[in-house]
C-alpha positions as CSV (number, residue, x, y, z in Angstrom):
1,X,13.7,-1.0,-19.3
2,X,11.2,-1.6,-17.2
3,X,8.8,0.7,-16.3
4,X,6.5,3.5,-17.8
5,X,8.0,5.9,-15.9
6,X,11.4,5.0,-17.5
7,X,9.6,5.1,-20.9
8,X,8.8,8.2,-21.0
9,X,11.6,9.8,-19.6
10,X,14.1,8.1,-23.1
11,X,11.6,9.3,-25.0
12,X,11.4,13.0,-23.6
13,X,8.1,13.3,-22.4
14,X,8.6,14.0,-19.2
15,X,5.0,15.9,-19.1
16,X,3.4,13.1,-19.0
17,X,4.7,11.1,-16.3
18,X,2.1,12.8,-13.7
19,X,-0.5,12.1,-15.5
20,X,0.6,8.2,-16.2
21,X,1.3,7.5,-12.1
22,X,-2.0,9.3,-11.2
23,X,-3.9,6.4,-13.3
24,X,-1.2,3.6,-12.5
25,X,-2.6,4.4,-8.7
26,X,-5.9,4.6,-9.7
27,X,-5.6,1.1,-11.6
28,X,-3.7,-0.5,-8.9
29,X,-6.7,1.0,-6.6
30,X,-8.9,-0.6,-8.8
31,X,-7.3,-4.2,-8.7
32,X,-7.5,-4.0,-5.1
33,X,-11.1,-3.2,-5.0
34,X,-11.2,-6.3,-6.9
35,X,-9.3,-8.3,-5.3
36,X,-11.2,-7.6,-1.4
37,X,-14.5,-7.9,-3.5
38,X,-13.6,-12.1,-3.9
39,X,-12.2,-12.4,-0.7
40,X,-8.3,-11.7,-1.3
41,X,-6.2,-8.6,0.7
42,X,-3.2,-7.3,-0.2
43,X,0.2,-8.8,0.4
44,X,1.5,-6.2,2.9
45,X,5.3,-7.5,2.5
46,X,4.7,-6.2,-1.2
47,X,2.9,-3.1,-1.3
48,X,3.5,0.5,-1.8
49,X,0.5,2.1,-2.3
50,X,-2.2,0.5,-0.6
51,X,-5.0,2.5,1.5
52,X,-5.1,1.9,5.2
53,X,-8.9,1.1,5.0
54,X,-8.0,-1.9,2.3
55,X,-5.7,-3.3,4.9
56,X,-8.5,-2.7,7.8
57,X,-10.8,-4.6,5.8
58,X,-8.4,-7.1,4.8
59,X,-6.8,-7.9,7.6
60,X,-9.4,-8.1,10.6
61,X,-7.5,-9.2,13.7
62,X,-5.5,-6.0,12.8
63,X,-6.8,-4.2,16.5
64,X,-5.8,-7.8,18.1
65,X,-2.4,-8.0,16.9
66,X,-2.0,-4.2,18.1
67,X,-3.2,-5.5,20.9
68,X,-0.6,-7.7,21.7
69,X,2.2,-6.1,20.4
70,X,0.9,-2.2,22.7
71,X,1.1,-5.2,25.9
72,X,4.5,-6.8,24.6
73,X,6.6,-3.5,23.9
74,X,4.4,-0.1,25.1
75,X,3.0,2.4,23.7
76,X,6.9,3.2,21.5
77,X,7.3,2.6,18.1
78,X,10.2,-0.3,18.5
79,X,8.4,-1.9,15.4
80,X,7.7,0.5,13.5
81,X,8.7,1.0,10.1
82,X,8.0,3.2,6.9
83,X,4.7,0.5,5.7
84,X,3.4,0.7,9.6
85,X,2.8,4.6,9.8
86,X,2.2,4.7,6.5
87,X,-0.8,2.3,7.1
88,X,-1.5,2.8,10.1
89,X,-0.4,-1.0,11.5
């Protein structure tokens, strides 16, 4: 086992799973804020829950990238992914 959710399932503590997830997401948001405060940014290839505004703060050239992408392929979703849709990239 490698995580709290799986451990909770084994122990039969399914009512605590939602509570654990909320606290885990809050912890991750706090760690993202600390990272940003020290000049860091989220590693997008490994991200699963970062907020779009945190990405905008960490990647100031995002608008320039979007302009180049739009110029190259137009307003299509050819280069879209679940991550890019979630983070409005």
